[in-house]
C-alpha positions as CSV (number, residue, x, y, z in Angstrom):
1,X,-9.7,-16.2,-8.9
2,X,-9.6,-12.6,-7.8
3,X,-12.5,-11.0,-6.0
4,X,-14.0,-7.9,-7.6
5,X,-14.1,-4.9,-5.3
6,X,-15.5,-2.2,-7.7
7,X,-17.3,-2.2,-11.0
8,X,-19.3,0.3,-12.9
9,X,-22.1,-0.4,-15.4
10,X,-23.8,2.4,-17.4
11,X,-26.7,2.3,-19.7
12,X,-27.1,4.9,-22.4
13,X,-29.9,6.1,-24.7
14,X,-29.8,9.1,-27.1
15,X,-32.2,10.6,-29.6
16,X,-31.6,12.9,-32.5
17,X,-34.7,15.3,-32.7
18,X,-35.8,16.9,-35.9
19,X,-37.3,19.7,-33.9
20,X,-33.9,20.4,-32.2
21,X,-32.3,20.5,-35.6
22,X,-34.8,23.1,-36.8
23,X,-34.2,25.3,-33.8
24,X,-37.3,24.5,-31.7
25,X,-35.4,23.2,-28.6
26,X,-35.1,25.4,-25.5
27,X,-32.4,26.3,-25.2
28,X,-31.8,26.3,-29.0
29,X,-28.3,25.1,-29.9
30,X,-28.5,24.2,-33.6
31,X,-26.7,27.3,-35.1
32,X,-23.4,28.7,-34.1
33,X,-24.8,32.0,-32.8
34,X,-27.5,30.3,-30.7
35,X,-25.1,27.7,-29.4
36,X,-22.4,30.2,-28.5
37,X,-24.8,32.4,-26.6
38,X,-26.2,29.5,-24.6
39,X,-22.9,27.8,-24.0
40,X,-21.1,31.0,-22.9
41,X,-24.0,31.9,-20.5
42,X,-24.1,28.4,-18.9
43,X,-22.4,28.3,-15.5
44,X,-20.7,25.3,-14.0
45,X,-23.3,25.0,-11.2
46,X,-26.4,26.7,-9.9
47,X,-28.6,26.6,-13.0
48,X,-30.8,24.2,-14.8
49,X,-28.4,23.9,-17.8
50,X,-24.7,24.0,-16.9
51,X,-21.4,23.3,-18.6
52,X,-21.1,19.6,-19.4
53,X,-18.2,19.1,-17.0
54,X,-20.0,20.8,-14.1
55,X,-17.6,21.7,-11.3
56,X,-15.0,19.2,-12.5
57,X,-13.1,22.0,-14.2
58,X,-9.6,20.7,-14.0
59,X,-7.9,17.6,-15.4
60,X,-10.9,15.8,-16.8
61,X,-9.3,13.7,-19.6
62,X,-12.4,13.5,-21.8
63,X,-12.9,17.3,-21.9
64,X,-9.1,18.0,-22.1
65,X,-8.8,15.7,-25.1
66,X,-12.0,17.0,-26.8
67,X,-11.6,20.7,-26.2
68,X,-8.2,21.5,-24.7
69,X,-6.3,21.1,-21.4
70,X,-7.8,24.4,-20.4
71,X,-11.3,23.3,-21.4
72,X,-13.0,25.3,-18.6
73,X,-12.0,28.5,-20.4
74,X,-13.3,27.2,-23.8
75,X,-15.8,29.6,-25.4
76,X,-18.9,28.7,-27.4
77,X,-17.3,29.0,-30.8
78,X,-14.7,26.4,-29.8
79,X,-17.2,24.1,-28.1
80,X,-19.5,24.3,-31.2
81,X,-16.7,22.7,-33.4
82,X,-16.8,19.6,-31.2
83,X,-20.6,19.8,-30.5
84,X,-20.2,19.7,-26.8
85,X,-23.5,19.4,-25.0
86,X,-25.0,21.2,-22.1
87,X,-25.8,19.1,-19.0
88,X,-29.1,19.3,-17.1
89,X,-28.3,19.8,-13.4
90,X,-31.8,19.0,-12.2
91,X,-34.0,15.9,-12.7
92,X,-35.2,12.7,-11.1
93,X,-32.4,10.5,-9.7
94,X,-33.1,6.8,-9.9
95,X,-32.2,4.5,-7.0
96,X,-31.6,0.8,-6.7
97,X,-32.4,-1.1,-3.5
98,X,-29.3,-3.3,-3.6
99,X,-26.6,-3.3,-0.9
100,X,-23.3,-1.6,-1.9
101,X,-24.7,-0.2,-5.1
102,X,-24.9,3.6,-5.8
103,X,-26.7,5.1,-8.8
104,X,-26.3,8.4,-10.7
105,X,-28.0,9.8,-13.8
106,X,-26.7,12.3,-16.3
107,X,-28.9,14.2,-18.8
108,X,-27.5,16.1,-21.8
109,X,-28.8,18.4,-24.5
110,X,-26.8,18.3,-27.8
111,X,-27.3,20.8,-30.6
112,X,-29.3,18.1,-32.4
113,X,-30.9,16.1,-29.6
114,X,-30.7,14.6,-26.2
115,X,-28.9,11.8,-24.4
116,X,-29.0,10.1,-21.0
117,X,-26.8,7.7,-19.0
118,X,-27.6,5.9,-15.8
119,X,-24.6,4.4,-14.0
120,X,-24.6,1.9,-11.1
121,X,-21.4,1.4,-9.1
122,X,-20.7,-1.6,-6.9
123,X,-18.2,-1.2,-4.0
124,X,-17.5,-4.3,-1.8
125,X,-16.2,-7.7,-2.5
126,X,-17.7,-10.4,-4.8
127,X,-16.5,-13.5,-6.6
128,X,-16.5,-13.2,-10.4
129,X,-19.6,-15.5,-10.5
130,X,-21.4,-13.2,-8.1
131,X,-20.4,-10.2,-10.2
132,X,-21.9,-11.8,-13.3
133,X,-25.2,-12.4,-11.4
134,X,-25.4,-8.9,-9.9
135,X,-24.6,-7.4,-13.3
136,X,-27.4,-9.4,-14.8
137,X,-29.8,-8.4,-12.1
138,X,-29.0,-4.7,-12.6
139,X,-29.4,-5.0,-16.4
140,X,-32.6,-7.0,-16.4
141,X,-34.6,-7.0,-13.2
142,X,-37.0,-4.5,-11.8
143,X,-34.6,-3.2,-9.2
144,X,-34.7,0.6,-10.0
145,X,-37.3,3.0,-8.5
146,X,-39.0,4.9,-11.2
147,X,-40.1,8.5,-10.7
148,X,-43.6,7.2,-9.8
149,X,-42.1,5.0,-7.1
150,X,-42.7,1.8,-9.0
151,X,-39.9,-0.8,-9.3
152,X,-38.8,-0.9,-12.9
153,X,-35.9,-2.3,-15.0
154,X,-33.2,0.1,-16.1
155,X,-34.3,0.2,-19.7
156,X,-37.8,1.2,-18.6
157,X,-36.5,4.0,-16.5
158,X,-34.2,5.2,-19.3
159,X,-36.9,5.2,-21.9
160,X,-39.3,7.1,-19.7
161,X,-36.8,9.7,-18.5
162,X,-35.4,10.3,-22.0
163,X,-39.0,11.1,-23.1
164,X,-39.4,13.4,-20.2
165,X,-36.1,15.2,-21.2
166,X,-37.4,15.4,-24.7
167,X,-40.6,17.0,-23.5
168,X,-38.6,19.4,-21.3
169,X,-36.5,20.8,-24.1
170,X,-39.3,20.7,-26.8
171,X,-42.4,21.5,-24.8
172,X,-43.9,18.2,-26.0
173,X,-43.0,14.9,-27.5
174,X,-41.0,14.8,-30.7
175,X,-42.9,13.8,-33.8
176,X,-40.1,11.6,-35.2
177,X,-37.1,11.0,-32.9
178,X,-34.2,9.0,-34.2
179,X,-33.6,7.0,-31.1
180,X,-30.6,4.8,-30.4
181,X,-30.5,1.2,-29.2
182,X,-29.8,0.9,-25.5
183,X,-26.0,0.6,-25.0
184,X,-24.3,-1.0,-22.0
185,X,-20.8,0.0,-20.8
186,X,-19.1,-2.0,-18.0
187,X,-15.7,-1.4,-16.4
188,X,-14.1,-3.6,-13.7
189,X,-12.3,-0.9,-11.7
190,X,-11.1,-2.8,-8.6
191,X,-9.9,-6.3,-7.8
192,X,-8.1,-8.1,-5.0
193,X,-5.5,-9.5,-7.2
194,X,-4.6,-9.8,-10.9
195,X,-5.8,-12.6,-13.2
196,X,-4.8,-14.1,-16.5
197,X,-5.8,-12.4,-19.8
198,X,-7.9,-15.5,-20.6
199,X,-9.8,-15.3,-17.3
200,X,-10.4,-11.6,-17.6
201,X,-11.5,-11.9,-21.2
202,X,-14.0,-14.6,-20.3
203,X,-15.5,-12.4,-17.6
204,X,-15.8,-9.4,-19.9
205,X,-17.5,-11.6,-22.5
206,X,-20.1,-12.7,-20.0
207,X,-20.7,-9.0,-19.0
208,X,-21.3,-8.1,-22.7
209,X,-24.3,-10.5,-22.7
210,X,-26.0,-10.4,-19.3
211,X,-28.3,-13.3,-18.7
212,X,-27.6,-14.8,-22.1
213,X,-25.2,-17.3,-23.6
214,X,-22.1,-15.3,-24.6
215,X,-22.6,-14.0,-28.2
216,X,-20.1,-12.8,-30.7
217,X,-17.5,-10.3,-29.3
218,X,-14.5,-8.5,-30.7
219,X,-11.4,-8.2,-28.5
220,X,-10.3,-4.7,-29.5
221,X,-6.7,-3.7,-30.1
222,X,-5.4,-1.1,-27.7
223,X,-4.3,2.3,-29.1
224,X,-0.6,3.0,-28.8
225,X,0.4,4.8,-25.7
226,X,-0.7,4.5,-22.1
227,X,-2.7,1.6,-20.6
228,X,-2.1,-0.8,-23.5
229,X,-2.6,-3.7,-21.0
230,X,-6.3,-2.8,-20.6
231,X,-8.6,-5.5,-22.1
232,X,-11.5,-4.2,-24.2
233,X,-14.3,-6.4,-25.4
234,X,-17.2,-5.3,-27.6
235,X,-20.5,-7.2,-28.1
236,X,-23.7,-6.2,-29.6
237,X,-24.6,-2.8,-28.2
238,X,-22.3,-3.6,-25.3
239,X,-18.7,-3.1,-24.2
240,X,-16.7,-4.2,-21.2
241,X,-13.1,-3.4,-20.1
242,X,-10.7,-4.3,-17.3
243,X,-7.0,-3.7,-16.6
244,X,-6.4,-6.6,-14.1
245,X,-3.0,-5.3,-12.8
246,X,-4.0,-1.7,-12.5
247,X,-7.3,-2.6,-10.8
248,X,-5.3,-3.9,-7.7
249,X,-4.0,-0.5,-6.7
250,X,-5.8,2.6,-5.3
251,X,-4.4,4.8,-8.1
252,X,-5.5,2.3,-10.7
253,X,-9.0,2.1,-9.3
254,X,-9.4,5.8,-9.5
255,X,-8.0,5.9,-13.0
256,X,-10.3,3.1,-14.3
257,X,-13.3,4.9,-12.7
258,X,-12.4,8.0,-14.6
259,X,-11.8,5.9,-17.8
260,X,-15.3,4.5,-17.4
261,X,-16.9,8.0,-17.3
262,X,-14.8,9.0,-20.4
263,X,-16.2,6.0,-22.2
264,X,-19.8,7.0,-21.3
265,X,-19.3,10.6,-22.5
266,X,-17.7,9.4,-25.8
267,X,-20.4,6.8,-26.3
268,X,-23.2,9.3,-25.8
269,X,-21.8,11.7,-28.3
270,X,-21.0,9.1,-30.9
271,X,-24.5,7.6,-30.5
272,X,-26.3,10.9,-30.7
273,X,-24.3,11.9,-33.9
274,X,-25.1,8.6,-35.5
275,X,-28.8,9.3,-34.9
276,X,-28.2,12.7,-36.6
277,X,-26.6,10.9,-39.6
278,X,-29.8,8.8,-39.9
279,X,-31.9,12.0,-39.8
280,X,-29.8,13.3,-42.7
281,X,-31.1,10.7,-45.1
282,X,-29.6,10.2,-48.5
283,X,-29.6,13.8,-49.7
284,X,-28.2,15.9,-46.8
285,X,-27.0,18.6,-49.2
286,X,-30.7,19.4,-50.0
287,X,-31.6,20.1,-46.3
288,X,-32.0,23.6,-44.9
289,X,-28.7,25.4,-44.1
290,X,-29.3,25.0,-40.4
291,X,-29.5,21.2,-40.7
292,X,-26.6,21.1,-43.2
293,X,-24.3,22.7,-40.7
294,X,-25.1,20.1,-38.1
295,X,-24.7,17.2,-40.6
296,X,-21.4,18.6,-41.6
297,X,-20.2,18.7,-37.9
298,X,-21.5,15.1,-37.5
299,X,-19.5,13.8,-40.4
300,X,-16.3,15.5,-39.3
301,X,-16.6,14.6,-35.6
302,X,-17.4,10.9,-36.3
303,X,-14.4,10.8,-38.5
304,X,-12.3,12.1,-35.7
305,X,-13.9,9.7,-33.2
306,X,-13.0,6.9,-35.6
307,X,-9.4,7.5,-34.7
308,X,-7.6,10.7,-34.1
309,X,-6.2,13.0,-31.5
310,X,-8.7,15.8,-32.2
311,X,-11.3,14.4,-29.8
312,X,-11.3,11.8,-27.1
313,X,-11.1,8.7,-29.2
314,X,-11.4,5.0,-28.1
315,X,-11.4,1.7,-29.8
316,X,-15.0,1.4,-28.7
317,X,-16.0,4.5,-30.6
318,X,-14.7,3.0,-33.9
319,X,-16.5,-0.3,-33.1
320,X,-19.7,1.5,-32.4
321,X,-19.5,3.3,-35.7
322,X,-18.8,0.1,-37.6
323,X,-21.7,-1.7,-35.8
324,X,-24.1,1.1,-36.8
325,X,-23.9,0.3,-40.5
326,X,-23.7,4.0,-41.2
327,X,-20.2,4.3,-42.6
328,X,-21.5,4.9,-46.1
329,X,-23.9,7.6,-44.9
330,X,-21.1,9.2,-42.9
331,X,-18.9,9.3,-46.0
332,X,-21.8,10.9,-48.0
333,X,-21.9,13.7,-45.4
334,X,-18.1,14.1,-45.5
335,X,-18.0,14.2,-49.3
336,X,-21.0,16.3,-50.1
337,X,-20.9,18.9,-47.3
338,X,-17.2,19.3,-46.5
339,X,-15.1,17.5,-49.2
340,X,-13.5,15.4,-46.5
341,X,-12.0,12.0,-47.4
342,X,-13.9,8.8,-46.5
343,X,-13.5,6.7,-43.4
344,X,-13.1,2.9,-44.0
345,X,-15.0,0.2,-42.1
346,X,-12.5,-1.8,-40.1
347,X,-14.5,-5.0,-39.9
């Protein structure tokens, strides 16, 4: 069996905030004029709130697919259509006292709420069994240093830091946040040699259920086009992917690392918009106009994420939307606010 030389695991939480929807966030992003003003003023670096791509202003596939190949020149009106977030450049950076593991944290403000991702990257050489154990340790044990210096699990750090982000943009805690379930995204990016599809799928299944007997998974069909050999497995609030042959080359490693970050960005937006759909309730057409405009964007963008070339779309996005149980509510938004056709649950 191959040795694994690089893998990434990210944990994500989002919250749709009724106060942000009503315009009480700072900066306020919930109407087109407010959003365009804040987005156009945001630099790529050197401020608290920056453009979501930061200084990566060329050839980022997620932003190129979501906005345009020239995304760094996109104005606020264009970015509003896709509900691109602002990224917070400052904030506590968790660490993990584990050899060969680096950690980073991303914080985002969307027009209707907040989202965070913590990513741990392993570089070295491990057997697949050792990868499963290290992955479990990262997902479950108190191996991360919280902002108070106490060793905590990643979910504890995420919950606390998301609340801090919420307080930062609202000036206090939200009265009724619509918070997502914690979602785990894992990508095997480097390996010493290729393996069979069966062996790769078995490893990905274990990574979808860290420290547990493997549960129900879906092996997702690749979209037509590039990288159709990449294996994608979705579990309950978890997903894992690996392209065994590509992961053996330097170019493939870099590509799979970029792919992982694209999955995180896509997952954050889909999760945050699903929370907004929940906030919309059963009668979104009776909400204030400010909220209706956001609900309308959510219905449209989630339809695109379900499978189109209008935004960065993955098989995982469609699986997340199906798993949410919100397809009927999404269709209500699409029908009542924008007269768009329904999307249809795939499973």
